[in-house]
C-alpha positions in Angstrom: -4.6 -6.7 -11.7 -1.5 -7.6 -11.9 -0.9 -6.7 -8.9 2.4 -6.9 -6.9 2.5 -7.3 -2.9 5.5 -4.9 -1.8 5.7 -6.6 1.6 4.7 -6.1 5.2 5.1 -2.7 5.7 3.2 -1.6 2.9 0.2 -2.1 4.4 -2.2 0.0 6.9 -5.3 -1.2 7.7 -7.3 0.6 10.0 -10.3 3.0 10.3 -9.9 6.5 10.8 -12.8 8.9 12.2 -15.1 5.3 12.0 -17.3 7.0 14.9 -17.0 10.5 14.1 -19.8 12.1 11.6 -18.9 12.1 8.2 -18.1 15.7 7.7 -16.0 16.0 11.0 -14.3 12.6 9.7 -12.3 14.1 7.3 -10.4 16.6 10.1 -9.2 13.7 11.4 -6.3 12.4 9.4 -4.9 15.7 9.8 -4.3 15.7 13.4 -3.1 12.5 13.5 0.7 12.5 13.2 1.3 9.2 13.8 -0.5 7.9 11.1 0.9 10.2 9.1 4.2 9.0 9.6 2.6 5.3 8.9 1.2 6.4 6.0 4.9 7.9 4.7 6.2 4.3 5.7 4.5 2.9 3.6 5.1 4.9 0.7 8.3 4.8 1.4 7.9 0.7 1.0 6.1 0.9 -2.3 8.9 2.9 -3.4 11.7 0.9 -2.6 9.4 -1.6 -4.6 9.6 -0.1 -7.7 12.7 0.5 -7.7 13.6 -3.4 -6.9 10.9 -4.6 -9.7 12.5 -2.1 -12.8 16.1 -3.4 -12.0 14.4 -7.3 -11.6 15.3 -7.5 -7.9 11.9 -8.1 -6.4 10.7 -11.9 -6.3 8.0 -12.2 -8.3 6.8 -15.8 -7.9 4.5 -16.0 -10.3 5.5 -14.3 -13.2 6.1 -17.0 -15.7 2.9 -18.2 -15.2 0.4 -18.2 -18.0 -3.5 -16.8 -17.5 -5.2 -20.1 -17.9 -8.3 -17.4 -19.0 -6.8 -14.5 -20.7 -9.3 -11.2 -20.5 
């Protein structure tokens, strides 16, 4: 897919409302302000990576490699 890693701060790995009913699990993120701040941090990390990528300052180690089996 050509995805580029924006670093560890751009990742969030957790279950939200996992043990709640499906109907109630949609309300959980609305009340979890700490998780909302984490999501904002992730969005900022991704945005900074995009700016660096567009300015050719983001390290993309495999950018010059050719795909052996192009789609």
